[in-house]
N, C-alpha and C positions, 0 to 999 in steps of 0.2 A: 475525478478520473484523470489519469495522467498517462499519455502515450509516451513511450520511450524506446530508444534503440539501445540494446544491451549487448555487451561483448563478454564472452566467457572469461572467467577468472578475475573479474573486476567487482568492485563495490559501487552501488548506486544509492546515494542518499535521497530519499523521497520525503517531501514535506507536503502536508495537507492542512488546509486551514478551514475551520468551521466557524460559524458566527459566535460560538461560545464553547466552553468545555462540554464534552459529551457526558451523558449520565454515567458511563463506565468506559473503560479503555476500548476504543474502536478496533475494528478488525481490518486487516489488509488482505487483499486478494489480487493475485497477479495471474494473467492468462496470456497465452501466446496468440499469434495471428489467426490461429484456427479455433480460438476460444477454449483451448484445453488448459486445465489448471497447471500452473508452474509453481505457484505458492498457493496452497489451499487457504481458505479463510482462517485467519488466526490473529489473536491479539498479542501473541508472543513476539517480543522484539519491538513492539510499538511503544514509543515514549512520548510523554507530554512535554511540550516546551512552554506550556501555559497559554492562557487566553485563547483557547480553541485551536492551538497549533499542535500537530502531532507529526512525529518523524518515524521513519523506518529505514534501516540500512539493509538493502537487498544484496547479499553476498552471492554472486552469480556463480553457479557450479562450473567447473572447467568443461564438463561434458555438454553444457547447454549450447545450442546453436545460436550464433549471433542473429539478431533479427528484431522485429518490432514486437513490443509487449505492452499490455495495458494493465495499469495498477489502479485499483479502486479501494478507497477506505470508507467504511460504513460504521455507523453507530446510531445512537439515539440522543436527542436533546429534548428534555421534558417529555419523554416517552414517545416522541414522534421520530420515525426513521429519517436519517440524513445520510447522503452519499456524496462523496467527492472523488 
């Protein structure tokens, strides 16, 4: 899990590290301070950098209010759920 402050109209590069590669591409999920979905769970745009490291570039819409957001990446390793 990663807390971040985001400004509208910018890109934020997110990096998540697991102990090893996940069984399949993990999903990113981003919520605002009220726990409302900003980016619903999706694996679209998630890229593997190898050795359990995954990246996602969040292109923040111009209409989004600047504030605190929480990004979580989840997947499975050997069929066991993992969350970062």
